[in-house]
N, C-alpha and C positions, 0 to 999 in steps of 0.2 A: 802976263801969261794967263792969269785967271780970266781976264776979260776976253781974251781971244777964244778960249774954250767955251765960255758962255755964249759968245757970238756965234761960234760954230754950232753949238747945241741948238741955239735959237733958229739958225738957218735950217738945220736938219728937221726940226719940228715943223717949221713952216713949209718946207718942201714935201714932207711926208704926211702932213695933216689930212690930206684927202684919203689916206690909207687908214687913218684912225677911225674906228667905228665904235660908237657907244653900245653897251650891252642891250639896252632897251630897244634901240633901233634894230640891232642884229636879230633879236628875238622876233620882233614884228616882221622883219624881212623873211626870216625862216618860216614863220607862219604863212606868209604870203606865197612863198614857193610851194609849201605843202598844200595850200588851198588850190593853187593852180593845177598841180598834178592830181590832187584828189578829184577835182572837177573833171579832168581828162579821163581818169579811170572810171568815174561814175557814168560819164557820157558814153564811154565804150561799152559799159555794162548795159545801159539802156539800148544802145544801138544794136548790140548783139541780140538782146531779148526780142526787140521788134523785128529784126531781120529774120530770125529763126521762125517766128510766127508767120511771116509772109503777108501780114495784113497792112501794116503801115510802112511801106518802103520809103516814102518821102521823109517821114520822121526818123526812120533808121538812118538814112543818109545824112539828115540834118544833125543827128547826134554824133555820127561818125565824124562829120566835118567840125562840129563843136569840140570834140575830143582832140582833134588835131590842133585846133586853134588854141585851146587851153594848154596843151603841151608846148606849143610854140611860145606862149606867154611865160610859162615856167622856164623854158630854155633862155628866153630873153633876160629874165631876172638873173639866172645863173651866169650868163655871159657878162652882164653888168658887174657882177661880183668878181668873176674871174679876172677881168681886166684890172681890177683894183687889188688883186691878191688877197681877197677876203675869203674866209672859209665859212661854210655853213655846216650845221649838223643836220643830217637827213634822218628823218624818222619814218616809220612805216607809213606808206601811203595806201591805206586799205579802205576799200568801199565797205561801209557798214552793212550789216545783214539786211536791214530794211530796204536799202537801195538795191542791194544785190538780188533780192527776191521780188522786187516790185514788178507788177504785171500791168497795172492800170496806167494807160498813157497820160491821162489827166494828172495823176499823182506824179508821174515822171516829170511832166512839164512844171508842175508846182515845185517839185524838189529842185529842178534846174534853176528856177527863178530864185529860190531861197539861196542856193549856192552862189549864184551870180551876185546877189545882194551881199553875202558874206565876203566875197572876194573884193567887191567895191568898197565896202566899209573898212576892210583891213588896208586896202590901198590908201584910203584917206588917212588912216592912223599912221601908216609908214611915212606918208608925205609930211604929216604934222610932226612926227618924231624927228624926221630928217631936218625939217625947218628949225625946230627947237635946238637941235645939235649943230646947227649951221653947216650941215652937210648939203650944200647947195647943188652939187652934181646929182645927188640922189633925188632931191626935190625936182630938179629939171627932168631927170629921167622918168620919174613917176608921172609927172604932169604931161610931158611930151610924148612918151612912149606907151604908157599904160592906161591912164585914166580915160582918155577919149574912147579907146576901143572898149574898155569895160563899161563905160556909160552907155554906149550903143548896144552892147550885148544885154545889159540889164534892162534897158528900155524895151528891147525886142521881146525878152522873156516875160516882162511885166505885161506887155500888151497881149501876148498869147494867153496868159493866165486870166486877164480881165475879159478877154473875148470869150473864153470858155465859161467863166462865171456868169457873164451876161446871158449866155445861151445854154444854161445848165439843163433846161428841159429838152433840148435837142443836141446835147453834147456829142452823141455818137455821130450824128449826121454832120455836125460842124467839124469834128475831128477828121472825118473822111474827106470833107471838102478842103480842109487845111492840108491834109496829106497830099491830095491831088495838086494843090498849088505848089507845095514843096517839090513834088515830082517834076512839075513843069519847070521850075527854077533849076533843077538838076540837069534837065535835058538841055537848057539854054547855055550851060557852061561850055566854054571852048575846050 
């Protein structure tokens, strides 16, 4: 009788082991969700500020699109959790005062590049923690669904920052040219 209950307990543990989630990984995952929604809120703040000024419409649209993309990333992370009946603790997703009052487009782009790097670095930590905990579905999800998109976004922001730094003497002209390029890309969308 004892051996059959041990057998049944073992089967239950094996069947539901994908639902077991270590606290370290859970905390990193919560941080990731927070970072995605924080980036979305920050980009909305930047987009709004640029749109109300009426100077950089291309960058305003770029930041609006980026906010939507970051929100979609956060939702994708939540959906992955929901399917596994895992719960997250949500904390305030509040744009800090510096970002909320930022008016300089160059600083906005630099702040966006910094946020993209933080999101990327935390994704790597989530992936590593999932691997250590042998949570291979999470490893696969992070690698296949999140990292490639994040790498592309980080590279794009990094390139923007480097382009501005290389042309710091003519940054206003460069930003206007980049804004025009972004406007053309917006027009080409179906």
